[in-house]
N, C-alpha and C positions, 0 to 999 in steps of 0.2 A: 504494500500500500504506500502511496506517495503522499507526503504531507507538504502542503504549500506554506511557505513562510508568510506570515502576515506582512502586508505591505505597510511601509511607513508613509504617512500622508502629510501634506502641507498643513501646518497647524497643530501637529502632534507635539506634545511637550514631554521631555524626559528629565528626571532628576538624577544628578550625579551623586552617588552614595559614598564613594571613596576616591582617593587619589588627588591629583593636582587641582581638579575642578570640583571637589566636594562642595556641596551647597549651591551649585549652579543649576539653573534650569536651562536645558537646551531646547530651543524652539526650532523645529525642522522647517527649513525654507525650500531646499531643492536638492536634487541629486545632480552632481557634476562629475561625469566620468565615473571613476571608482571611489568617489568621495560623497559623503552627505555633508551638506552645508547647514549650519545652525546659527541662530543668534542666541548668545548666552545672556542670561539675566541673573543677577543684577549687574554683572560687569559690562553689559552692552557691547559685546565683541563678537565678530564673526569667527566661528570655529569650523574648520574643515576636519572631518573625521573619516578616515578610510572605512569603507563599508565592512571590511573584514574585522577591523577593531571594534566597530559599533556592534556587530553581531556577537563578538567575544564578550563585550561589556554587558550585553543583555543576558547572555547565557550564564555569566558568572556574577550577576546581580550587582555590577558596578554602576550600571544605569538602570533606571526603572521608568516605565511608562507612567505618566501622571494623568494626562487628560488630552482631549482634543479641544482646542480653544474655540469659543464662539467666534463667529465671523467678525463681529465688531471689535473684539479684542485682538484678533489676529491681524486685522488691518493696521492697527497701531504698531504692532511688532514688525509687520512687513514694511511699513513706512520707515521705521528706524533702520531696518536692514538695508533698504535701498539707499538711504543717506550714507551709511557706512560703506556700502559697496561702491558708491560713486566716489567717495573720498579715497578709497584704496585704489581706484582706477582699474 
């Protein structure tokens, strides 16, 4: 029997439980090649995470799904992401 991995969706929020980013909420923005791109809160920084490391983090409870943001909240997060992405060029 084949099991399909649940897809990560724009607006999904993950809490970092351990490591360098403990206490951060990673808000999923997009997939870019072999990376997932997040906006971390409260640091308000763009974080690129290789898909392989993200999957490892989920399997080992380093990161944990929190919620899917309501559209109005996600729009605020997305606007901040676009500002930072423009600055990074």
